[in-house]
C-alpha positions in Angstrom: -162.5 -0.5 65.2 -158.6 -0.5 65.4 -157.1 2.7 66.7 -155.1 4.7 64.2 -151.5 3.8 64.2 -148.9 6.6 64.5 -145.2 5.8 64.7 -144.0 6.5 68.3 -141.3 9.0 68.9 -137.9 7.3 69.2 -136.7 7.5 72.9 -133.1 8.3 71.9 -131.2 11.5 71.0 -131.6 12.8 67.4 -127.9 12.4 66.8 -125.4 9.6 67.3 -122.5 10.3 69.6 -119.6 11.9 67.7 -116.5 10.6 69.5 -114.2 11.5 66.5 -114.2 15.2 66.0 -112.2 14.9 62.8 -114.8 12.8 61.1 -116.7 14.5 58.2 -120.4 14.6 58.6 -122.7 13.0 56.0 -126.2 13.7 54.9 -129.0 11.5 56.0 -129.4 10.0 52.6 -125.7 8.9 52.5 -126.2 7.4 56.0 -129.2 5.4 54.9 -127.3 3.9 52.0 -125.2 1.9 54.5 -127.9 -0.6 55.1 -128.1 -1.2 51.4 -124.5 -2.1 51.0 -124.5 -5.8 50.3 -122.1 -8.0 52.2 -120.3 -8.8 49.0 -119.4 -5.2 48.6 -118.5 -4.7 52.3 -116.3 -7.9 52.8 -113.6 -7.7 50.2 -111.7 -10.9 51.3 -112.5 -13.6 48.7 -112.1 -16.5 51.1 -114.4 -14.9 53.6 -117.0 -14.3 50.9 -117.0 -18.0 50.0 -117.4 -19.0 53.6 -120.4 -16.6 54.0 -122.0 -18.1 50.9 -121.6 -21.6 52.4 -123.2 -20.4 55.6 -126.1 -18.7 53.9 -126.9 -22.0 52.1 -126.3 -24.4 55.0 -126.7 -22.7 58.4 -129.6 -24.4 60.2 -130.6 -21.4 62.3 -131.1 -19.4 59.2 -133.0 -22.3 57.6 -135.3 -22.4 60.6 -135.9 -18.7 60.4 -136.8 -19.0 56.7 -139.2 -22.0 57.4 -140.8 -19.9 60.2 -141.5 -17.2 57.6 -143.2 -19.7 55.4 -145.3 -21.0 58.3 -146.5 -17.5 59.3 -147.1 -16.6 55.7 -149.4 -19.7 55.4 -151.1 -18.7 58.6 -151.8 -15.3 57.2 -153.3 -16.9 54.2 -155.6 -18.9 56.4 -156.7 -15.8 58.3 -157.2 -13.8 55.0 -159.5 -16.6 53.7 -161.9 -15.9 56.6 -163.1 -12.8 54.6 -164.5 -15.0 51.8 -167.4 -17.5 52.0 -166.7 -21.2 51.8 -168.6 -22.6 48.9 -169.1 -26.4 49.2 -171.2 -29.1 47.5 -172.7 -31.9 49.4 -174.7 -34.9 48.5 -176.5 -37.5 50.5 -179.2 -40.1 50.7 -181.3 -41.8 53.3 -183.7 -44.8 53.5 -186.1 -45.1 56.5 -188.9 -47.4 57.5 -191.8 -46.2 59.7 -193.8 -48.5 61.8 -197.5 -49.1 61.3 -198.4 -47.2 64.4 -196.8 -44.0 62.9 -198.5 -44.1 59.5 -201.9 -42.8 58.6 -202.7 -45.9 56.7 -201.8 -48.2 59.5 -199.3 -50.1 57.4 -195.5 -50.0 57.6 -194.0 -47.5 55.2 -190.5 -47.2 53.7 -189.3 -43.8 52.6 -186.1 -42.7 50.9 -184.6 -39.4 50.0 -181.7 -38.2 47.8 -180.3 -34.7 47.7 -177.4 -32.6 46.2 -176.8 -29.1 47.6 -174.4 -26.3 46.7 -174.1 -23.5 49.3 -172.4 -21.4 51.9 -172.2 -22.5 55.5 -171.9 -19.9 58.4 -170.2 -17.1 56.5 -169.6 -14.2 58.8 -170.3 -10.9 57.1 -167.6 -8.6 58.5 -169.7 -5.4 59.0 -167.6 -4.2 62.0 -164.1 -5.2 60.9 -163.4 -8.0 63.3 -162.1 -10.4 60.6 -160.2 -7.6 58.8 -158.5 -6.6 62.1 -157.4 -10.2 62.6 -156.2 -10.3 59.0 -154.2 -7.1 59.6 -152.7 -8.7 62.7 -151.7 -11.8 60.8 -150.1 -9.7 58.1 -148.0 -7.6 60.5 -146.9 -10.8 62.3 -145.8 -12.2 58.9 -143.9 -9.1 58.1 -142.3 -9.2 61.5 -141.2 -12.7 61.0 -139.6 -11.7 57.7 -137.6 -9.0 59.5 -136.6 -11.6 62.1 -135.2 -13.7 59.3 -133.2 -10.7 58.1 -131.9 -10.1 61.6 -130.8 -13.8 61.8 -129.0 -13.4 58.5 -127.2 -10.3 59.7 -126.2 -12.1 62.9 -125.0 -15.0 60.9 -122.9 -13.0 58.4 -121.3 -10.9 61.2 -120.7 -14.0 63.3 -118.9 -15.8 60.4 -116.8 -12.7 59.8 -115.8 -12.3 63.5 -114.9 -16.0 63.8 -112.8 -15.8 60.6 -110.9 -12.8 61.9 -110.4 -14.3 65.3 -109.0 -17.4 63.6 -106.6 -15.2 61.6 -105.4 -13.5 64.8 -104.9 -16.8 66.6 -103.0 -18.2 63.6 -100.8 -15.0 63.6 -100.0 -15.4 67.3 -99.2 -19.1 66.5 -96.7 -18.0 63.9 -95.2 -15.5 66.5 -95.0 -18.3 69.1 -93.2 -20.6 66.6 -90.8 -17.9 65.6 -90.2 -17.2 69.3 -89.6 -20.9 70.0 -87.1 -21.1 67.1 -85.2 -18.1 68.5 -85.2 -19.3 72.1 -84.0 -22.7 71.1 -81.0 -21.1 69.3 -80.3 -19.0 72.4 -80.6 -22.0 74.6 -78.1 -24.0 72.5 -75.7 -21.1 72.6 -75.9 -20.8 76.4 -75.7 -24.5 76.9 -72.4 -24.6 75.0 -71.2 -21.7 77.0 -72.2 -23.4 80.2 -70.4 -26.5 79.2 -67.2 -24.5 78.7 -67.7 -22.6 82.0 -68.6 -19.2 80.4 -72.3 -19.1 81.3 -73.8 -19.8 84.6 -76.4 -22.5 85.4 -78.8 -19.7 86.3 -78.6 -18.4 82.7 -79.1 -21.9 81.4 -82.2 -22.5 83.5 -83.7 -19.1 82.6 -83.2 -19.9 78.9 -84.8 -23.3 79.3 -87.9 -21.6 80.9 -88.2 -19.4 77.8 -88.2 -22.4 75.5 -90.8 -24.2 77.6 -93.0 -21.0 77.7 -92.8 -20.8 73.9 -93.8 -24.4 73.5 -96.7 -23.8 75.9 -97.9 -20.9 73.8 -97.7 -22.9 70.6 -99.9 -25.6 72.2 -102.3 -22.9 73.4 -102.7 -21.2 70.1 -103.0 -24.5 68.3 -105.9 -25.3 70.5 -107.5 -21.9 69.9 -107.1 -22.3 66.2 -108.8 -25.7 66.2 -111.7 -24.3 68.3 -112.0 -21.4 65.8 -112.3 -23.9 63.0 -115.0 -25.9 64.8 -116.9 -22.7 65.4 -116.6 -21.7 61.8 -117.9 -25.2 60.7 -120.9 -24.8 63.0 -121.8 -21.4 61.6 -121.3 -22.5 58.0 -123.4 -25.6 58.6 -120.8 -27.6 56.6 -117.1 -28.4 56.9 -115.1 -25.3 55.7 -112.3 -26.4 53.4 -108.8 -25.7 54.7 -107.8 -23.7 51.7 -110.4 -21.1 52.7 -109.0 -20.5 56.1 -106.9 -17.4 56.8 -103.1 -17.8 57.4 -102.8 -14.6 59.5 -104.3 -11.2 59.8 -102.0 -9.6 57.2 -103.5 -11.9 54.6 -107.0 -10.8 55.3 -108.4 -8.0 53.0 -109.7 -5.0 55.0 -113.5 -4.6 54.8 -114.9 -1.6 53.0 -114.9 1.6 55.1 -118.2 3.0 56.2 -119.3 6.1 58.0 -122.6 6.3 60.0 -122.8 10.1 60.0 -124.6 11.9 62.8 -128.4 11.2 62.5 -129.8 8.4 64.6 -132.6 7.9 62.0 -130.4 5.3 60.4 -131.3 3.0 63.3 -135.0 2.8 62.2 -133.9 0.8 59.2 -132.5 -2.0 61.4 -134.5 -5.3 60.9 -135.0 -5.8 64.6 -136.5 -2.4 65.0 -138.8 -2.9 62.0 -139.8 -6.2 63.5 -140.7 -4.6 66.8 -142.7 -2.0 65.0 -144.6 -4.6 63.0 -145.4 -6.4 66.2 -146.7 -3.0 67.6 -148.9 -2.6 64.5 -150.2 -6.1 65.0 -151.1 -5.2 68.6 -153.1 -2.2 67.3 -155.0 -4.5 65.0 -155.7 -6.9 67.9 -157.4 -4.0 69.7 -159.6 -3.5 66.7 -160.7 -7.2 66.8 -161.3 -7.0 70.5 -163.5 -3.9 70.1 -165.5 -5.5 67.2 -166.4 -8.4 69.5 -168.8 -6.1 71.4 -170.9 -5.6 68.2 -173.3 -8.0 66.5 -172.0 -10.8 64.4 -174.0 -11.5 61.2 -173.6 -14.8 59.5 -175.2 -16.4 56.5 -176.0 -20.0 55.7 -177.6 -20.7 52.3 -177.7 -23.4 49.7 -179.3 -24.2 46.4 -179.9 -27.8 45.4 -182.2 -30.6 44.3 -183.9 -33.4 46.2 -186.0 -36.4 45.2 -187.3 -39.7 46.6 -185.6 -41.4 43.6 -182.0 -41.2 42.7 -183.0 -40.9 39.0 -185.2 -38.0 39.7 -182.7 -35.7 41.3 -182.3 -33.5 38.2 -185.9 -33.6 36.9 -188.2 -30.6 36.8 -189.7 -29.6 40.1 -187.0 -31.2 42.3 -185.2 -27.9 43.1 -184.7 -26.8 46.7 -183.2 -23.7 48.3 -182.5 -22.3 51.7 -181.6 -18.8 53.0 -180.8 -18.5 56.7 -179.2 -15.3 57.9 -178.3 -15.1 61.6 -177.4 -12.3 64.0 -176.0 -12.7 67.4 -175.4 -9.8 69.9 -173.5 -10.4 73.1 -175.4 -9.2 76.1 -173.2 -10.3 78.9 -169.9 -12.1 78.2 -167.1 -11.5 80.7 -164.6 -13.1 78.2 -165.2 -10.2 75.8 -164.2 -7.6 78.3 -161.2 -9.7 79.4 -160.0 -10.1 75.8 -160.3 -6.3 75.3 -158.1 -5.7 78.4 -155.6 -8.3 77.1 -155.4 -6.5 73.8 -154.7 -3.2 75.5 -152.0 -4.8 77.7 -150.5 -6.4 74.6 -150.3 -3.0 72.8 -148.5 -1.5 75.8 -146.0 -4.4 76.0 -145.3 -4.1 72.2 -144.7 -0.4 72.6 -142.3 -1.0 75.5 -140.4 -3.6 73.4 -140.2 -1.3 70.5 -138.7 1.5 72.5 -136.4 -0.9 74.3 -135.2 -2.3 70.9 -134.4 1.3 69.7 -132.5 2.1 72.9 -130.5 -1.1 72.6 -129.7 -0.4 69.0 -128.5 3.1 69.9 -126.3 1.7 72.6 -124.8 -0.9 70.2 -124.0 1.8 67.6 -122.6 4.2 70.2 -120.3 1.4 71.6 -119.1 0.6 68.1 -118.4 4.3 67.4 -116.5 4.7 70.7 -114.2 1.8 69.8 -113.8 3.2 66.3 -112.7 6.6 67.5 -109.8 5.2 69.5 -108.7 1.9 68.0 -106.6 3.4 65.3 -104.6 5.4 67.9 -104.3 2.3 70.0 -102.9 0.3 67.1 -100.4 3.0 66.2 -99.2 3.3 69.8 -98.9 -0.5 70.2 -96.9 -0.6 66.9 -94.5 1.9 68.4 -94.2 -0.2 71.5 -93.4 -3.3 69.4 -90.7 -1.4 67.4 -89.1 -0.1 70.7 -89.3 -3.6 72.3 -87.6 -5.1 69.3 -84.7 -2.6 69.6 -84.5 -3.2 73.3 -84.4 -7.0 72.7 -81.6 -6.7 70.1 -79.6 -4.4 72.3 -80.0 -6.7 75.3 -78.8 -9.7 73.3 -75.8 -7.7 72.1 -74.9 -6.6 75.7 -75.3 -10.2 76.9 -73.1 -11.6 74.1 -70.4 -9.0 74.9 -70.6 -10.0 78.5 -71.8 -6.6 79.7 -75.2 -7.6 81.2 -76.6 -10.9 82.6 -79.2 -13.0 80.7 -81.9 -11.5 82.9 -82.0 -8.4 80.8 -82.4 -10.5 77.7 -85.2 -12.5 79.4 -87.1 -9.3 80.4 -86.7 -7.8 76.9 -87.9 -11.0 75.2 -91.0 -11.2 77.4 -91.8 -7.6 76.8 -91.4 -8.0 73.0 -93.6 -11.1 72.9 -96.4 -9.5 75.0 -96.2 -6.4 72.8 -96.6 -8.5 69.6 -99.6 -10.3 71.0 -101.1 -7.0 72.1 -100.7 -5.6 68.6 -102.3 -8.7 67.0 -105.4 -8.4 69.2 -105.7 -4.6 68.7 -105.5 -5.2 64.9 -108.2 -7.8 65.4 -110.3 -5.3 67.4 -110.0 -2.8 64.6 -111.2 -5.2 61.9 -113.9 -6.7 64.2 -115.1 -3.1 65.0 -115.7 -2.5 61.3 -117.8 -5.7 61.1 -119.7 -4.8 64.2 -120.5 -1.3 63.0 -121.7 -2.7 59.7 -123.9 -5.2 61.5 -125.4 -2.8 64.0 -126.3 -0.4 61.3 -128.4 -3.1 59.6 -125.9 -4.1 56.9 -126.0 -7.6 55.4 -129.8 -7.9 55.2 -130.6 -5.7 52.2 -132.7 -6.4 49.1 -129.9 -8.4 47.4 -129.6 -10.7 50.4 -133.4 -11.3 50.6 -133.4 -12.8 47.2 -131.0 -15.6 48.2 
């Protein structure tokens, strides 16, 4: 009774956007292999690997997702059992006294009965596939739940990696702030001595003091950010992360393995969230089959084979056997609930289809965004590095001109601010580059392959 399922056409272009014209195209087979790259292969940093292992063992969100899989799998087993008869044995006994008015002899009479029966109670014979459709629906919901667990695992792995990289960037900026403070304190001491001897002005002294205070403020700020990153990492890991596993800066972090998505958008159909949405769509098709079957007769069977006697000792003697065979058929003539349930099943199928298409469109947008960042981030990092190099030269020249008495300290102040801002910008662009690699791996379905499912 269920309509035949055919995979809907994906409502996205056949090719992913190619923002980088210099990138070599790959075959579809090479693209599909990306989803099979385990996270241990992709993340080359040893410390990060250990933190991910801790998270996979202890994260409560992932544990809840796994428990939900077990629950739905058990529910599928319950629905599957409806196809088979329930065989049960029952025994009983009764003792009854009838009044004299109710007996043919006119005397009170006491009767007793004992029986043991083995049989089947109300087993529905699934001629029209109602129970099989419900079983198929339960199966697809179970498979969808398993894909939801894989999605949760991918989100967890990528979340741990992003938090780890963010902490590395914040710690690097903290090192820059401390280095800047040390440099500014040295300059302040020099200007203070010059001010005491009448060489430097009070304006230069106050400007130098401001730079020292700004550096101290930045140290406090990045110390706070680092602590919050550690707290976030502990929450994702589900357990305290040892300090020796934390990154010291971005330079100490090993770069993740490079991947290339190629051009075909078919790679998106391997994402767990899309497979989950398709399983839900298949379940909706099966639900329609069950709703259609409800319009046809239901045939059930009740039967038993047993023994009965008026004496407990005579239960298993010759001539005490009993049996019963009671098939039953029911045909709905008028039941508004049946038609309403059928309309519900049709609406459910349309909702599942819309969700499936929306999930594919969202996946396409996420991959396109990651590719857009990837195509420009390297150029941004290179340009920012050039800005940092130039800013360092300007800062050194400004210090020399101030020391020689050619320029005021204002030139040094401006150069130092530009250098510090350029260094911070470079750190965050380097973070964007690494985070983009993690994001691209995650949106292509990486981190939830066969190896990870065994854990």
